[in-house]
C-alpha positions as CSV (number, residue, x, y, z in Angstrom):
1,X,-3.5,-17.2,5.5
2,X,-5.9,-18.0,2.6
3,X,-5.0,-20.8,0.3
4,X,-6.5,-21.0,-3.2
5,X,-6.4,-24.0,-5.7
6,X,-6.4,-22.8,-9.2
7,X,-5.5,-23.8,-12.7
8,X,-2.1,-22.8,-14.3
9,X,-3.6,-20.2,-16.6
10,X,-5.8,-18.5,-13.7
11,X,-2.5,-18.4,-11.8
12,X,-0.7,-16.7,-14.4
13,X,-3.9,-14.3,-14.9
14,X,-3.6,-13.7,-11.2
15,X,0.3,-12.9,-11.0
16,X,-0.1,-10.8,-14.4
17,X,-2.9,-8.8,-12.6
18,X,-0.7,-8.1,-9.3
19,X,2.2,-7.3,-11.4
20,X,0.3,-4.6,-13.6
21,X,-1.4,-3.0,-10.4
22,X,2.3,-2.7,-8.9
23,X,3.3,-1.2,-12.2
24,X,0.3,1.3,-12.2
25,X,1.3,2.2,-8.6
26,X,4.8,2.9,-9.9
27,X,3.9,5.4,-12.7
28,X,1.5,7.4,-10.2
29,X,4.6,8.7,-8.8
30,X,5.5,7.2,-5.6
31,X,8.2,8.5,-3.1
32,X,11.8,7.4,-4.1
33,X,12.1,5.2,-0.9
34,X,9.1,3.1,-2.0
35,X,10.3,2.9,-5.3
36,X,13.2,0.3,-4.6
37,X,10.7,-2.0,-2.8
38,X,8.5,-1.6,-5.6
39,X,10.8,-2.4,-8.5
40,X,12.0,-5.5,-6.6
41,X,8.6,-6.7,-6.1
42,X,7.8,-6.1,-9.8
43,X,11.1,-8.0,-10.8
44,X,9.8,-11.1,-8.2
45,X,6.5,-11.1,-9.9
46,X,7.9,-11.4,-13.4
47,X,10.2,-14.4,-12.1
48,X,7.2,-16.0,-10.7
49,X,5.2,-15.4,-13.9
50,X,7.7,-17.2,-15.8
51,X,7.9,-20.0,-13.6
52,X,4.1,-20.6,-13.4
53,X,3.7,-20.3,-17.0
54,X,6.7,-22.8,-17.6
55,X,4.9,-25.1,-14.9
56,X,7.9,-25.0,-12.7
57,X,6.1,-24.2,-9.4
58,X,3.3,-25.9,-7.7
59,X,2.6,-23.4,-5.3
60,X,3.5,-19.9,-4.3
61,X,2.7,-17.3,-1.6
62,X,1.3,-14.1,-3.2
63,X,1.2,-10.7,-1.1
64,X,-2.3,-9.0,-1.6
65,X,-4.0,-5.9,0.1
66,X,-5.7,-8.7,2.5
67,X,-2.4,-10.2,3.6
68,X,-0.4,-13.2,1.9
69,X,-2.4,-15.8,-0.2
70,X,-0.9,-19.3,-0.6
71,X,-2.0,-20.5,-4.2
72,X,-1.6,-23.9,-5.3
73,X,-1.3,-24.6,-9.0
74,X,-3.0,-27.5,-10.7
75,X,-2.5,-28.6,-14.4
76,X,-4.8,-26.9,-17.1
């Protein structure tokens, strides 16, 4: 598992980017069975975005196309 140390603003940008990518894939007309999982993941990323933005989390796991990534958040 890869580990990254990033600033709070970079972590927010990373989560936003992953969330937007999922939303774009959802708009592409995915099969119905994948739609529920994707919607749940979008909701999870939205909650994570709020937590990172508010400074309530110091680290989190972020699934990416290359596998899971552990992100450690440092203050700006």
